[in-house]
C-alpha positions as semicolon CSV with decimal commas, in nm:
position;residue;x (nm);y (nm);z (nm)
1;X;1,810;1,819;2,262
2;X;1,972;2,106;2,067
3;X;2,169;1,897;1,796
4;X;2,363;2,211;1,661
5;X;2,628;2,096;1,447
6;X;2,664;1,799;1,397
7;X;3,010;1,689;1,389
8;X;3,088;1,325;1,269
9;X;3,459;1,119;1,353
10;X;3,541;0,801;1,378
11;X;3,517;0,627;1,735
12;X;3,772;0,693;2,028
13;X;3,793;0,462;2,291
14;X;3,635;0,746;2,493
15;X;3,347;0,671;2,294
16;X;3,247;0,335;2,427
17;X;3,052;0,313;2,709
18;X;2,809;0,599;2,579
19;X;2,775;0,386;2,224
20;X;2,763;0,107;2,417
21;X;2,486;0,232;2,599
22;X;2,274;0,332;2,323
23;X;2,349;0,018;2,124
24;X;2,207;-0,181;2,436
25;X;1,893;0,039;2,459
26;X;1,828;0,032;2,110
27;X;1,862;-0,318;1,985
28;X;1,863;-0,481;2,324
29;X;2,092;-0,747;2,500
30;X;2,099;-1,002;2,102
31;X;2,216;-0,792;1,865
32;X;2,332;-0,430;2,094
33;X;2,684;-0,412;2,170
34;X;2,842;-0,392;2,524
35;X;3,112;-0,153;2,636
36;X;3,442;-0,408;2,614
37;X;3,271;-0,533;2,256
38;X;3,305;-0,152;2,122
39;X;3,629;-0,074;2,306
40;X;3,770;-0,449;2,133
41;X;3,697;-0,292;1,778
42;X;3,745;0,084;1,807
43;X;4,164;0,068;1,758
44;X;4,196;-0,187;1,470
45;X;3,858;-0,079;1,265
46;X;4,081;-0,005;1,002
47;X;4,239;-0,336;0,981
48;X;3,912;-0,500;1,018
49;X;3,732;-0,274;0,792
50;X;3,470;-0,223;1,036
51;X;3,453;0,151;1,058
52;X;3,229;0,305;1,367
53;X;3,168;0,664;1,329
54;X;3,037;0,898;1,623
55;X;2,804;1,228;1,567
56;X;2,768;1,455;1,905
57;X;2,669;1,813;1,837
58;X;2,940;2,151;1,856
59;X;2,940;2,103;2,250
60;X;3,055;1,740;2,256
61;X;2,715;1,630;2,328
62;X;2,672;1,230;2,208
63;X;2,411;1,248;1,956
64;X;2,425;0,875;1,827
65;X;2,629;0,605;1,628
66;X;2,700;0,395;1,327
67;X;2,859;0,083;1,319
68;X;2,959;-0,152;0,990
69;X;3,140;-0,423;0,948
70;X;3,273;-0,692;0,629
71;X;3,028;-0,924;0,514
72;X;3,022;-1,271;0,674
73;X;3,178;-1,585;0,501
74;X;3,234;-1,896;0,651
75;X;3,235;-1,736;0,990
76;X;3,487;-1,532;0,950
77;X;3,439;-1,137;0,780
78;X;3,526;-1,117;0,392
79;X;3,726;-0,810;0,458
80;X;3,863;-0,760;0,126
81;X;3,526;-0,886;-0,048
82;X;3,301;-0,627;-0,195
83;X;3,041;-0,654;0,056
84;X;2,974;-0,440;0,388
85;X;2,704;-0,425;0,629
86;X;2,612;-0,127;0,802
87;X;2,454;-0,332;1,151
88;X;2,373;-0,045;1,347
89;X;2,267;0,334;1,287
90;X;2,110;0,473;1,657
91;X;2,017;0,816;1,722
92;X;1,973;0,946;2,079
93;X;1,585;0,980;2,164
94;X;1,563;1,365;2,181
95;X;1,786;1,456;1,881
96;X;1,567;1,232;1,639
97;X;1,435;1,435;1,369
98;X;1,721;1,651;1,313
99;X;1,926;1,505;1,055
100;X;2,150;1,246;1,252
101;X;2,055;0,942;1,096
102;X;2,106;1,104;0,772
103;X;2,451;1,212;0,825
104;X;2,558;0,904;1,059
105;X;2,481;0,716;0,714
106;X;2,603;0,936;0,486
107;X;2,919;0,937;0,672
108;X;2,952;0,560;0,684
109;X;2,822;0,512;0,357
110;X;3,169;0,727;0,202
111;X;3,401;0,551;0,517
112;X;3,253;0,199;0,369
113;X;3,388;0,346;-0,083
114;X;3,749;0,464;0,130
115;X;3,794;0,134;0,277
116;X;3,729;-0,057;-0,057
117;X;3,359;-0,169;-0,038
118;X;3,155;-0,128;-0,338
119;X;2,800;-0,276;-0,248
120;X;2,649;-0,143;0,148
121;X;2,363;-0,381;0,255
122;X;2,148;-0,308;0,575
123;X;1,872;-0,542;0,746
124;X;1,588;-0,292;0,817
125;X;1,200;-0,297;0,958
126;X;0,962;-0,162;0,737
127;X;0,908;0,169;0,935
128;X;1,254;0,264;0,755
129;X;1,183;0,181;0,410
130;X;1,112;0,480;0,250
131;X;1,383;0,691;0,468
132;X;1,655;0,442;0,312
133;X;1,506;0,502;-0,026
134;X;1,540;0,877;0,062
135;X;1,864;0,783;0,120
136;X;1,946;0,649;-0,233
137;X;1,929;0,337;-0,127
138;X;1,732;0,010;-0,280
139;X;1,474;-0,144;-0,056
140;X;1,390;-0,511;-0,116
141;X;1,036;-0,642;-0,034
142;X;0,969;-0,845;0,278
143;X;1,134;-1,125;0,364
144;X;1,340;-1,183;0,065
145;X;1,696;-1,281;0,071
146;X;2,014;-1,236;-0,173
147;X;2,248;-1,493;-0,295
148;X;2,607;-1,427;-0,468
149;X;2,943;-1,499;-0,582
150;X;3,223;-1,313;-0,604
151;X;3,564;-1,346;-0,778
152;X;3,821;-1,583;-0,546
153;X;4,056;-1,363;-0,257
154;X;4,317;-1,509;-0,072
155;X;4,087;-1,566;0,196
156;X;3,862;-1,781;0,040
157;X;4,148;-2,064;0,032
158;X;4,049;-2,075;0,423
159;X;3,788;-2,268;0,362
160;X;3,868;-2,580;0,156
161;X;4,295;-2,601;0,145
162;X;4,281;-2,939;0,106
163;X;4,047;-2,975;-0,132
164;X;4,116;-2,686;-0,381
165;X;4,442;-2,530;-0,500
166;X;4,417;-2,155;-0,449
167;X;4,249;-1,942;-0,701
168;X;4,014;-2,228;-0,793
169;X;3,718;-2,173;-0,510
170;X;3,508;-1,926;-0,403
171;X;3,197;-1,982;-0,199
172;X;2,836;-1,848;-0,261
173;X;2,771;-1,545;-0,011
174;X;2,406;-1,528;0,151
175;X;2,236;-1,178;0,322
176;X;1,928;-1,269;0,421
177;X;1,627;-1,112;0,609
178;X;1,589;-1,089;1,029
179;X;1,234;-1,148;1,138
180;X;1,251;-0,809;1,344
181;X;1,422;-0,618;1,019
182;X;1,243;-0,800;0,689
183;X;1,355;-0,616;0,444
184;X;1,718;-0,574;0,309
185;X;1,878;-0,244;0,161
186;X;2,140;-0,207;-0,068
187;X;2,329;0,044;-0,164
188;X;2,594;0,104;-0,477
189;X;2,920;0,236;-0,453
190;X;3,208;0,127;-0,614
191;X;3,257;-0,063;-0,966
192;X;3,313;-0,418;-0,886
193;X;2,997;-0,660;-0,943
194;X;2,972;-1,030;-0,836
195;X;3,032;-1,311;-1,098
196;X;2,655;-1,365;-1,039
197;X;2,387;-1,307;-0,781
198;X;1,976;-1,439;-0,715
199;X;1,763;-1,265;-0,501
200;X;1,517;-1,500;-0,317
201;X;1,255;-1,611;-0,086
202;X;1,343;-1,851;0,185
203;X;1,064;-2,152;0,211
204;X;0,951;-2,236;0,530
205;X;1,266;-2,471;0,615
206;X;1,519;-2,197;0,725
207;X;1,762;-2,476;0,730
208;X;1,740;-2,454;0,313
209;X;1,889;-2,089;0,383
210;X;2,189;-2,243;0,569
211;X;2,262;-2,533;0,338
212;X;2,268;-2,260;0,050
213;X;2,528;-2,062;0,293
214;X;2,732;-2,354;0,298
215;X;2,743;-2,487;-0,066
216;X;3,024;-2,378;-0,281
217;X;3,133;-2,325;-0,630
218;X;3,501;-2,346;-0,824
219;X;3,584;-2,041;-1,028
220;X;3,606;-2,245;-1,373
221;X;3,224;-2,315;-1,305
222;X;3,259;-2,671;-1,297
């Protein structure tokens, strides 16, 4: 496919079917998105701070998409937190190698910055390490996870509303690798920084990572 000029924009309702078809073909039914999932997300991406970027050529042919979302904490998207996750980047097979993926990632990063995030993570396979590094991302070693604590945001009070007063509690957040995507890529895009962070290799018992994610700290360190 001749990509021609790559046109990038926020996804609209008419893009849902093509996005989903490529998503399911690229990531399978476990990690891909159905048309209904895409259609539900598109109208509210600004409120959810979860952008979906579409690439088409000058003739309007669909080339690919990128999807991002807030980092998850306690089962909800921490939309006012510091970290976003670039969850999907996919390009149709006959447009790969033409700069579409790079354009999608760069536009997604610009949108994350506009939405107020300061860091972006992506869980990637070993075949993408050098590509992300060329785009300016830092990529960790295989099977390394990261944990951190951010300053309090009002959403954090939903974790333990009967135990702490607002402002006393911030969760310990976690970004782990996935078996099929064993590297964490990270890009700093804003000034906000965590209160504390650490990189670690989970032991074989993955319940340790789950327990770490469930831990909490007080803002005053007690």
